N, C-alpha and C positions, 0 to 999 in steps of 0.2 A: 598588289598584283605586279609582277615584274615584266611580263612579256607584252601585256596589252594595256592600251588606254581605254578608259570607259568614256563614252559619249552619250549624254542624255539631253533630250529636249522634251518639254512638257506642253500639254494642251490642257488648260484648266477651264472648266465651265463653272460660272457663278450665276445662280439665279438672282435676278433683281427683285427687291421687295416693294415694287410699285403696287398701288392699290388695284389696278386693273391689268389684264393680260397685254401681250405685245400688240395684237392687232384687233382686239375686241374689248368690250366693256365688262367682261366677266370678272368676278372677284378673284384676285390673284393672291391675297395675303391672309385670308381667313384660314383657320385650321379646324379640323374635325368634321368637315363636310362629307357626306356620304359619297360613295363612288359615282362619278359622272354627274355630280350635282352642279359643279361650277363650270358649266359648258353652255354653248349656244351654237347656232348654225355655223358661225364663222370658225370657231375652234374645233367643231366637229367635222369641218371640211365639206359642208353641204354645197352642191352645185350652185353657182351664181352668186355666192356670197363675196362681198368686197372687203378686204382687210384695210384697216386704218391704223397707221403707225402710232405707237404710244410716245408722245412728246417727252414725257419725263424719263422714259427709258433711254431715249436718244441723248438727252441732256446729261444723264448720269454716265453714259458711255464716254462723253467728252470729258466729264469730271475726272473719271479714272485715268484717261489719257493724260490730263494735266498733272495728276498726282504722280504718274510714272515718268514725267518729263518727256512725253512723246510728242509727235507731230500730229496735229489735227488735219485730216485730209480736207482739201477744199471742196470735195464732192465725194459722196459714197452712194452706192446703189444696192437695193435689195434684189435678190435673185432667187430662183427656185433650184433647190438641190434635190434631184429626183432619186428616190429609192423606195422600195416597197418593204414595209415592216408593219406588223399588226398594230403597233401603238402610234402609227403616223397616219391619221385619218385621210389626209389629202393625197397620200403617196408621194408627197414632196414636202420639203422643209423650206420655209422662207428664211434666208440667211443673207449675210453681206460679206462672205469670206473672200471673194475674188477682187472686190473693190472696197476694202474695209475703211471704217471711219477713223481709226487710230493706227498710226504707223510708227514703229520704233519705240523708244523708251527703255527703261531698265529698272531693276531692283537690286540694291546692294545688300548682300547677305554677309553675316558675320559668323564664321566657323572657327571657334576657339581663338578669337581675336585676329583672325586672318580675314580681311575684307576682300570681297570679290563682287564685281558688277556682272549681273546676269542680264543680258540684252533681251528685250522683247522684240519679236518680229512684227507682230501686229495684234490688235484687238478688234474682233468683229462682233456684231450684234445679230442675234437670231431668235427664233422661237424654240422652246423645248418641245420634246415629244411627250407622249403619254407614258403610262407605266404598266408593265405586264406583271400580273400576280400569278404565281405558280402554286396552287394548293398542294399540300403534302400528300393528299390522297386523291387519286384520279389522274387520268392522262389528258389533261386539258389545262388551258391557261385563261385567265380573265384579263380584261383590259379596263383600266381606269384612266379616263381622259381629263381628269381635273387639272393635271399638270400640263396638258397640251396647250401650247400657246403662251406659256410663261416666258417673260423676257429673259434671255440667257446671253451672258457675255462669254465669249471664248477668248482666253488670253493665251497666245502661242509664243513660246520662247524660242530663241536661237539655241542650237545644240551646245550650250556653254557649260552645262553642269558636268562634273567629272566624278561624282560619287553618289550613291544612294542617299548618303547623309546630306549632301548639299541639296539634293532634290527635296528632301523632307523640310529642311530649313527654309528653302525658297517658298514652298507652299504655305508654311506657317507665317512667313513674313507677308506674303501676298494677302492671306486671310486677314491679318491685322490691318492692312491698308484698306481693304474692302469694308471692314467694320468701322474703322475710323471715319471713312467717308459716309457711312450710314446708308449704303446702297444695297447691301446684301447681308443676310445673317451669316453666310459663309460657314455653315456647319456641315462638315463632311458626314457625320453620323446621320443627319437628317436628309442628306442628298442634295442640299442646295449649294454645295461646293463639291465638284467632282473632278478627278484628275486622271488623265491618261498620259502614259510616258512612252516616248520612242527611245529605245536604248540599243546601242551597238558597241562592239569592241573592234579595235583596230590595232595592229602591231605598233608598238611604241615608236614614235618618230615618223610614222607614215602619215602623209597629209590626207590621202583619200579616206573617207569615212567607210566603215564597214556596213554590212547589211543590217538594217534596223528592224526591230521587232516592237510592235505596239503592245503595251500591257494595260489592261483595263481592270475594272472591279476593285479598285483600291479605295476603301471607304473610311480610312483614318490615316493619320500621319504615320503611325507605327506600321500600317500595312504598306504604305508607299516605300518605306525603307526596307522592310522585309521582302516585299515582292521584287524590288530591283536588285537586292543582294542575291536572291535566288536566281534571278535571270542572268546576272553576271556569271555566277558559277556554272549555270547550264550552258551558256554560250562559250565560256572558256573551255569546258570539257569537249564540246563539239569541235572547236577550232584546234584543240590539242590533238585530236584524232584525224586532222587534215580533212574534215568534212565541211560542208557549206551550211551557213545559217540560212534558213528559209524565211523570206519576208512574209510575216503573217501577223495576225492579231491574236494575242493570248490573254486569257482571263486569269486572275489571281484567285486561287482557292485557299482561303486562310486556314481552314481546318486541316487541309493536307499539307499546307506550307509549300506550295509549288504553283507554277503557272501551267495552264493547260491550253493547248491549241484550240482556237475557235473558228477562224476562217482565214483565207488568203487576204492579204492587204489590198484594199481597193486603191485605185488611182483616181485623180480628179476627173478624168474623162468618163469614168464609170458612172458619175452622177449626172452627166448631161446638164450642166449649169446653163441657164439662160435668164435674162433679166425678167424680174417680176413685172408683168404688164400693168398691174393694177395700182402700183405705187411709184410715184415719180421719184427721181433722184433727190437726195438731201444735200443742200449747199448752205452750210451755216453762215458763210459770209454774205450771202445774198438773201437768204431766207430770214425775214424780219422776226419770225417767231422763235428763232434760235439766237440767243445773245451770248456769245462766247465770253465777253467781258464780265457779264453778270455771273456766268457759271464759274469763272475763275475766282470770283469773290466768295464762292461757296467753299473753297478749299479750307479745311480745318488744319490745326496743328497735327502733323502726321507722326506715326510711331517713332521714327528716328529723331525727329525734332523734339518730341516730348521727352525721349530718353536723355538726350543731351541736356535739355533744360533741367530735368530732375537731378542729373549729376552736378550741374553747376549751381542751381538755385538752392538745392537741399543738401549738397555735399554727400549724396548717396554713392555707394560703389556702383560700378558699371553693371555688376551682376544683379544687385537689388533694383536698379533703375530698369534693367531689362525685364525682370520679373513683374514689376509693377505696370510697365507700359505695354507689355505684350497683350494685355486685355484692357480695352478702353474703359470698360465699366469699373474695373479694379483701380485703374489710374484715377478715375473720377472720385471713387469712394475714398481713396487715399487723400486727395486734396480737400475734399469736403470735410473729412474728419479732422485733418490738420488745421483747417480754418476755424474749427469749433474749440480748439484747445486754447485756454486763456494764455495771455502773454506772448502769443505767437505774432500777432499783428504788430508791425513796426519794429520788431527786434530780430534781425537776421540770425544772430548767433543762437538765440533760444529756438527760433524756428528750425534751424538745422539740427539742434539737439533733439527736439521733439520728433522731427521727421525721421531721424535714424531709428529712434525707439519705436515709432509707429510702424515704419517699414518692416522692422524685425518681427513685430507682432503679426502683421498682416501676412508676411511670407511664411514664417515658421509655424504659426498657430492657426490663423484663419484659413489659409490655403490648404493646409493639411486636413482640416475639418471638411472644407468644401469638396476637395478631391476625393476624400474618403466616402462621401455620400453622393458623389457624381452630380453635384449641383453647381450653379454659377453664383457669382457675387450678387446677382439680381435676386436670387432666391434666399439670400442671407437674411435672417431675422434680426440681426443686430443693427440698429440704426446707427449711422455714423456719429450722431450726437452722443449716444451712449458709449460708443467706443472712445470718443474723446474724453469723456468723464473717467473711464477706466484708466487711460494713460495718465491723466492728471493726478489721480489718486495714488498711482504707483510712484510718480515723480515727487509728490509732496510727502511721501512717507506715511500716508494714511492707511495703506494696505501693503502687505508684503507680496513678493513675486508669487509665492505659493497660493496665497489667498486670491490674488488676481487671476490665476489660472482656474481656480475653482469657480470664481464669479463668471469668468469668460465662458466656461463650459455650460453654465446655467443660462447665460445670455444667449448662447448659440442655439440652445434647445427651445427656450421660451420667448426670447426677444425682449425680456423685461429689463428695466433699468438697473443701474449699479446700486443706487441707494436702496431700492426696494429689496434687492437680493441680500445686501449686507444686513439690513434690519431683520428680515425674515430668518436668516440663518445665523445671526449673531456673529458676523465675520469682521466686525470693526477691530482695528488694531489696538492692542494694549499699550498705552503710552504712560501709564501711571508708574513713576519711578519706584515708589515704595513697594508696589505689587511685584515689579520686576526684580527688585533687590531681594525679596523673600525667596523667589524662585532661584536666583543666582546662588544664594547661600546654600539652598538644598542641593543644587547641582555640585557645588564645590565640595560639600561634605560627602557626597556619594561618589565622587570621582577623584580621590586623593592622588592616585597614580598619574592621572592626566595633568593634575595641578603641578606635581613635581616635574613632569616632562616639560611643561611650559617654562617653569623656573630654571630648568637646565638648558633652555635655549631652543627647544623644539617648537617651532611656530605652528606646526600642524595641530598640536594639542589645543591651541586656542580655538581653532576652527571647530574641533570636536566638541569643546565645551559650549561654544555658541550653539552648535547643533542640538545639544542636550537641552539647553534653555528653550530653544524654539520647539523642540519636541514636546516639552512639558506644557507649553502654551498652545500646542496644536498649530504652530506657525503664526499665531496672532500677536506675538510680542513685536514691538517696533524694533527692527534690526539695528537701527542706528543707536538707540538707547541701550540695547542689550550689549553691543560692542563697547560702548563708552563705560557703562557701569561694571561690566565683567573685567575690563582691563584695570579699572580703578581698584576693584576688590583684589585681584591677583597681585597687583603691584604693592598693595598694602601688606599682604601676608608675608 
């Protein structure tokens, strides 16, 4: 875009995976409950009910702030944000947006090796609303309040993002941080991570920001990028016709591939904020029940730190380290498998060699299978101990690469061990030199033209002859022995 600068700020909502809800003891983390089953008078908004804040949700809010390098506020307050909507039982939401617990912080994103720090304005803690269900038949909607009262973090960025791609990368990186901390499932498709974007265009070089539009209903990373790309084009067309952008909320319609107007944008005074009278302010430095030093000790190795360690400790490429550490469970699977491979402990060079081979198998073979079936590494049937056996048998020359892929495919489907599959399918490598010599003689007699090509200096002919030997043995001949004996035979003739 030559004439305009893109300016994007994000508001990201992440449901916390605490056992109970934000202000009551209702079950927050079970799945499969019928509509309105995980509810009580408090989250149903019954008159006279008193909310009690969830301590774990508050501690996890501070934990995220520490991971983002943010400032923990000396004091924060819950307040009532008033608006009427069918899935909001009390007609107000308890939030902490005007005096938030976390201020500032940042996330560094990497866009094609260009590092950029995206500043966080603040993080506040609130309760989620319920969920409206719109049947395909009939002019009515249903309300399920199981989600009402779920602890919800809202992470608000500064308007530092300059492209839809940067916005998508930021949300992906933030999701990784939330998962590494273990405080949220952060799954967009399941709705426990949601993203709204404020986007505007301004003439290049102009300091004043343009009129912003809020885009909602983006339920995947791909949708974030597509929706914002569409909104850029829409706003650019309006400005090129010397018309004004209307400040409004627009929803993304993925089927139609465009944003649709929903309502005019509300201002803060529309919500009539006032302090929640039933909850005292939270002061972590004075409140003995909140121990910030203890919370800081909960900080794990974060995605960026783990990626750098994978590059240095295992000599992995940046791309491979990125792929492995983007998913905490995959990173754990990698290290657990590597630890099971013999000779790795105490030998850095062997460890690096095995790590590279294992990383290649996980990224090119296993992830392809998992993505093809739409499942995660947690659903993988291959135990890391069995994957370690597979890698070791390849490295020791006991099975060829072709056989390894056949065994891997069976392991992925059944979860059975390597030895069991080899025995059942007769996949052990042929290493008997006399048996291989007999096959080599037959190949040489059947491919005299290729033999002459090799003798005249055409190296590709040797590879062809090796392939013929492997074909006759259905890939079960030991490739090292085949190469050695074939060369000996050809050099003698």
